[in-house]
Every structure is written in structure tokens, then in C-alpha cells.
N, C-alpha and C positions, 0 to 999 in steps of 0.2 A: 305363658307361666309369669306371674307377677313377682316383681321385687320389694320384697317387704324391708323398709328402712326402719330399724330401730335405734331411737334415741334413747341413750342412755345416761341416766343423770350421774355425775361423779360423786362419788360418796366420801371421798377423803384423799390424803396424799402419801406417797411412799419416798423416801430418799434413797439415793445410792448405797450410802452407808446401811439402811435398814435391809434393802436389797442384799447386799454382802452379807450382813449377819445371819439372815435367813438363809442363805445359799451355803453358807458353811456349816449351819447345823442338818440342812437337808442334804447335803453332797454326796453322800453314799445312795441317796435314793433316787436320785437325778440321774437322766441319762446324757450327762454332760461331760467334756474331756478335762475341762479346766473351772476356775472359778469365775471367769468371764462368762463362758457359757452359761454355769447355772444362774447368773446374774440374769441374762437375757432371757433365760426360760421363766424365771421368777418374775420379771418384768412383764413378759408377756401375759401371763396367768394375771397379776395384779389389773393390767389394763383391761382385760376380757369382764373383769369382776368390777369395774367402775371406778377403778383408782385413777390417780394422776401419779405418772411416775416422772419425780424430777431428777436430774442429774444424768441421765443417759443421751 
């Protein structure tokens, strides 16, 4: 089985404050117990889309 390494170009940045703002809007749709968990969930999604996450 071959291992494929994907090099992902970073397309932008997102700050901790921006993640918190998004989390507050999306909180009821997320499977997170609190704001901190929601921020981490959104940060993970942002990283997988090629964004640099600042402030975590």
C-alpha cells in the first residue's frame, strides 16, 4: 500500500477572534459542549481547507 503525501498550499489566515465569532454563530449546529470545543472544531476544519490558524 502506497502512502500519498499531499502538499497543500496555504490560502489565507484566520485568527482566534474570527474562530470565536464563527463558533458563536454556528454553536447550535456543532457537536461541542462549549465555546472552546466549538473553536477547536472550526479550527480543525479551517486547517483542513488550507487556512493558517493563528492564536491557538
